[in-house]
N, C-alpha and C positions, 0 to 999 in steps of 0.2 A: 493600451487603449482598446477597450472592448466595444466602445460605441463608434459609430461612423463619424467622419469628419464633419464638425459643426453641429452634430446632433446633441440636443439638450431636451430635458423635460419641458413641456409647455410652460410650466410655472417659472422656468428660468429665463424665458424670453420676455421682452417688453421694454417699454421706454425707460423704466426706472430700474430694471434689473440687468439684462444683458442683451446686446444686439447680436444678430447673426455674425456680423463682422468681428465682434469681440470673441465669440465662441470659436470661429475659424482661426483667428489670429493665435489664440492660446493653443489650439490643437496643432497648428502649423509648427509652433515651436516644439511641441512634444514629438511630432513626426521627425523634425530635424534632429532632435536629441537621439531618438531611436536609430536614425540613419547613420549618425556619426559615432555612436557608442561602440567602440571596438571590443569591449569586454563583455558585451551581452552574451549570456550563456543559456543553454538549455539544460536545466537541472536534470540529473539522472541519466543523461545520454551516455555518460561515461566517455571512454576514449575510442569507441567504435567509430570508424570513418564511414562504414557502410551501414546505411539504414535500410532495413528490409521491412516491408509491411506484411502483416499476417503471420501465419505459422507461429503463434505465440507459444505453442507447446514445446517447441525446440529452442532451447537457449534463449529465454525471454529477455535476458540482459542485453541482447543485441537489437531488440526491437523497441521502438518508441512506445511510450504509454499514450493514452488518449490526451492527457494534458499537454504532452510535448507536440502531438499532432495539431492540437488547437493553437499552440504558440507558433508553430510553423505557418499555419493558415493566417494567423494574425499578422505575422511578419510580411507575408505576401500581400495582405490587404493594405498594410501600411505602405508598402512599396508602390502599390497602385494609387493610393491616396496622395503620396508624395509626387508622383508623376503628374497627376491631375492638378495638384497645387502649383507645380512649376509651370505647367501649361497655362493655367489661369493667370499667373503673375506675368507671363509673356503678353497676354492680352492687354495688360495695362499700358504697354507701349503705344497701342493704337488709341486707347482711351485718353491717356495723358502721360507723356514721358516723365514729367516731374514726379507723378505718383509712383510710376514704375521705379524710378531712381530711389525714392524714399523707401518703398517697401523692400526692394531687393537689397539695397546696400545696408539698411539698418537692420532689417529682420532676418534676411537670409545670409548676409555676410558678416553681420556684427555679433557681438557677444551679448548674451541674455541670461538672466537668472530666472528660472521657473519657480514660482511660488505657488505650490499646489493649493487650489481653491481660491486663490487671490489674484492670479494673473501672472504677468511677466514684468521684468525690469530690464530695460535696455541700458547698456553701458559700454565702456571701453573706447578704444581709439577710433573705431569706425563711427560710432555715435557722435563723438566730439568733432571729428573731421567733417562729417556731413552737416552737422549743426552749424559749424563755423563757416565752412567754405560755400555750402550751397544755400543755407538759410540765414547767413549773417548773424547767427546767434539767436534768432527768433524761434525759440522752442515751441511756441504756440502754433506757429505756421507749420512747423514740422509735424506736430501732433495732428493737426487738421488734415495734412496730406496723408499721413499714415492711416487715419480713420477713413478717409475717402477711398484710399487705395484698397484697404481691406474690405470695405463695403462691396466693391466690385468683385474682388477675388472671391469673397464669400458667396456671392450670387452665382458665380461661374463654377465653383468647385463642389458645392453640395448636391446631393441627390434631390430629385423633385419632391418627394414627400417631406424632406427636411425643410426645403425652401417654402413649401406650402404652409407648414406648421409655423415657421418663423414669420411669414407674411401675415398669417391670421393673427399672430400675437403682436403685430406692429413692430417687428424687430428687423425689418429689411429696408435698406435705403432705396427709395422709389426711383431716384435718378439713375442709380446703377442698374437696377432691374430693367428700367425702360431702355437704357442703352443696350443691354445684353439681348433684350427681346427684339429690338430693331434689327440687330445683326443675326438673329436666329441662333444665338448661342444658348439660350434657354427657352423653354416653352411656356 
């Protein structure tokens, strides 16, 4: 993920294209994938366990290339974004405990298939259990709760310029933004 959490081109936002909540939801699943993927590798690093920076003239095979340093930086950014995401999801408890339950159990604990360019598909035992036990089989209500929950998470987790661009495009939930502003969580 080379772009920031929730960041999209202005043309991608809007009432008939993609909301900020949808963008952040998709990016959240990508972050979760990167965090859980144990086989993620740094190509070309070899078997060296010691990474030294600089001094490329002496044994360059022991030193990372610029692409590898960029990937390390990207991993660190993803870790910071994941922390911000989990903190934002915790704010859902104060906003609405049902929304927190829906977002956390379905999206963070459940199974998902990422369909590049198309979105995500939730599935598995957790989805079925939450749908049956919590929502009595009413998948429409579950989807509405997921949308409302991600609307607030999106407002809390993105950087101010991204929030401003999404607001300008009409892609931000007004109620979630008002709640976050009342509590001083966003400016």
